[in-house]
C-alpha positions as CSV (number, residue, x, y, z in Angstrom):
1,M,-21.4,-215.0,-28.5
2,K,-18.5,-216.2,-26.5
3,P,-14.9,-215.4,-27.3
4,D,-13.1,-217.8,-29.7
5,R,-10.9,-219.2,-26.9
6,E,-13.9,-220.1,-24.8
7,L,-15.7,-221.7,-27.8
8,V,-12.6,-223.8,-28.6
9,A,-12.4,-224.9,-25.0
10,E,-16.0,-225.8,-24.9
11,A,-15.6,-227.8,-28.2
12,L,-12.7,-229.7,-26.6
13,G,-14.8,-230.5,-23.6
14,D,-17.7,-231.7,-25.7
15,L,-15.8,-233.9,-28.1
16,H,-17.4,-237.2,-29.0
17,K,-15.4,-240.4,-29.2
18,G,-13.2,-240.3,-32.4
19,E,-14.6,-236.9,-33.4
20,P,-12.3,-234.4,-35.1
21,I,-12.0,-230.9,-33.6
22,E,-13.5,-229.4,-36.7
23,R,-16.8,-231.1,-36.2
24,A,-16.9,-230.2,-32.5
25,V,-16.2,-226.5,-33.2
26,G,-18.9,-226.5,-35.8
27,R,-21.4,-228.0,-33.4
28,I,-20.6,-225.5,-30.6
29,L,-20.8,-222.5,-33.0
30,R,-24.2,-223.6,-34.2
31,R,-25.3,-223.9,-30.6
32,Y,-24.4,-220.3,-30.0
33,G,-25.7,-219.0,-33.3
34,G,-22.3,-218.6,-34.9
35,K,-21.9,-218.2,-38.6
36,Y,-19.7,-220.0,-41.1
37,T,-17.3,-217.1,-41.2
38,D,-16.8,-217.5,-37.4
39,Y,-16.0,-221.2,-38.1
40,V,-13.6,-220.4,-40.9
41,R,-11.8,-217.8,-38.7
42,I,-11.5,-220.1,-35.7
43,M,-10.4,-223.1,-37.6
44,G,-8.0,-220.9,-39.6
45,D,-6.3,-219.9,-36.4
46,V,-6.2,-223.6,-35.2
47,R,-4.7,-224.8,-38.5
48,E,-2.2,-222.0,-38.7
49,L,-0.9,-222.8,-35.2
50,A,-0.8,-226.5,-36.1
51,R,1.2,-225.8,-39.2
52,Q,3.6,-223.4,-37.5
53,E,4.3,-225.7,-34.6
54,K,4.1,-228.9,-36.6
55,I,1.4,-230.4,-34.3
56,T,-2.1,-231.8,-34.8
57,S,-5.2,-229.7,-35.0
58,M,-6.3,-231.2,-31.7
59,D,-3.1,-230.1,-30.0
60,A,-3.3,-226.7,-31.5
61,A,-6.9,-226.3,-30.3
62,R,-5.8,-227.2,-26.8
63,R,-3.0,-224.6,-26.9
64,L,-5.4,-221.9,-28.2
65,A,-7.9,-222.8,-25.5
66,Q,-5.3,-222.3,-22.8
67,A,-3.9,-219.0,-24.2
């Protein structure tokens, strides 16, 4: 499976109109055979960055994808 950063970047590129990042990450993980624990880990990182920086989950995902 791809590294977390690449999965988040792919999820951002595959967003549907009005879709939250959580749903896109879940879809991409299922595509690559990821498990729920992978989803929890990735979204935990996204939410933690969003909380620390006081930004949205979408913006946090963009930052993580660029890191």
